[in-house]
C-alpha positions in Angstrom: 74.0 -26.3 -28.8 71.2 -25.0 -26.7 67.8 -26.7 -27.1 64.8 -25.2 -25.4 62.9 -27.4 -23.0 59.7 -26.9 -24.9 61.1 -28.3 -28.2 63.5 -31.2 -28.4 65.1 -32.2 -31.7 63.5 -35.2 -33.1 65.6 -38.3 -33.9 65.2 -39.7 -37.4 63.4 -42.9 -36.3 60.9 -40.8 -34.3 60.3 -38.6 -37.3 59.7 -41.6 -39.5 57.4 -43.3 -37.0 55.2 -40.2 -36.7 55.3 -39.8 -40.5 54.2 -43.4 -40.9 51.2 -42.8 -38.6 50.2 -39.5 -40.2 48.3 -41.2 -43.1 46.3 -43.7 -41.0 46.4 -45.8 -37.8 48.7 -48.8 -38.0 49.9 -51.7 -35.9 53.6 -52.3 -35.1 54.5 -54.4 -38.0 52.8 -51.9 -40.4 54.8 -49.1 -38.8 58.1 -51.1 -39.2 57.3 -51.7 -42.9 56.2 -48.0 -43.5 59.4 -46.7 -41.9 61.5 -49.0 -44.0 59.7 -47.8 -47.1 59.8 -44.1 -46.2 63.5 -44.3 -45.6 64.1 -46.4 -48.7 65.6 -49.2 -46.5 68.0 -46.9 -44.6 66.1 -47.2 -41.3 65.0 -50.7 -40.2 63.4 -50.8 -36.8 63.5 -53.8 -34.6 60.3 -54.6 -32.7 61.8 -53.8 -29.3 63.0 -50.4 -30.5 59.7 -49.6 -32.1 57.5 -50.6 -29.1 59.8 -48.7 -26.7 59.5 -45.6 -29.0 55.7 -46.0 -29.2 55.5 -46.2 -25.4 57.5 -43.0 -25.1 55.5 -41.2 -27.8 52.3 -42.3 -26.1 53.6 -41.0 -22.8 54.4 -37.7 -24.5 50.9 -37.5 -26.1 52.2 -37.6 -29.7 50.5 -40.9 -30.5 47.7 -42.9 -28.8 46.2 -46.3 -29.1 43.5 -46.3 -31.7 42.2 -49.8 -31.2 43.1 -53.4 -30.3 42.1 -56.6 -32.0 42.8 -60.3 -31.7 44.6 -61.9 -34.6 45.6 -65.6 -34.4 45.3 -65.5 -30.6 47.5 -62.5 -30.3 46.6 -58.9 -29.4 47.3 -56.5 -32.2 47.4 -52.8 -31.1 46.9 -50.0 -33.6 48.4 -46.6 -32.9 47.4 -43.2 -34.4 48.9 -39.8 -34.5 47.4 -37.2 -32.1 46.9 -33.6 -33.0 49.9 -32.8 -30.8 51.9 -35.4 -32.7 50.8 -33.9 -36.0 51.9 -30.4 -34.8 55.3 -31.8 -33.6 55.8 -33.6 -36.9 54.9 -30.5 -38.9 57.3 -28.4 -36.9 60.1 -30.9 -37.4 59.4 -31.2 -41.1 59.6 -27.4 -41.4 62.9 -27.3 -39.5 64.4 -30.1 -41.6 63.3 -28.4 -44.8 64.9 -25.1 -43.7 68.2 -26.9 -43.0 68.1 -28.8 -46.3 67.3 -25.7 -48.2 70.3 -23.9 -46.6 72.6 -26.8 -47.5 71.5 -26.9 -51.1 71.9 -23.2 -51.4 75.5 -23.4 -50.0 76.3 -26.3 -52.3 75.2 -24.4 -55.4 78.8 -23.8 -56.5 79.5 -27.5 -56.4 76.8 -28.6 -58.8 75.0 -31.5 -57.3 77.5 -33.6 -55.3 74.8 -36.1 -54.4 74.8 -37.5 -58.0 78.5 -36.9 -58.7 80.8 -39.9 -58.4 
């Protein structure tokens, strides 16, 4: 499979992190909870994984630090989606929707195997 340098396929955790931040800025624990909710418990991020991803996404310009505040003597950093992050998320959502639509069309002759036992 050839992937252009300008567009790299997004992994599911990255897609869900950006989706979690699309509504409003959030701190790490809030993102972890949002991702778990968005994925109906299928994706559970560990803090180390999340913060590594947030660092990478910040370096790529897809998210940025919104603000920092002290809570119980600890620094809580809030992240927000950038306009570039919103564009990347929208592009990936369109790509995934197109693939899901193609799968559902081709599965038409099988009824709905997702609910069949």
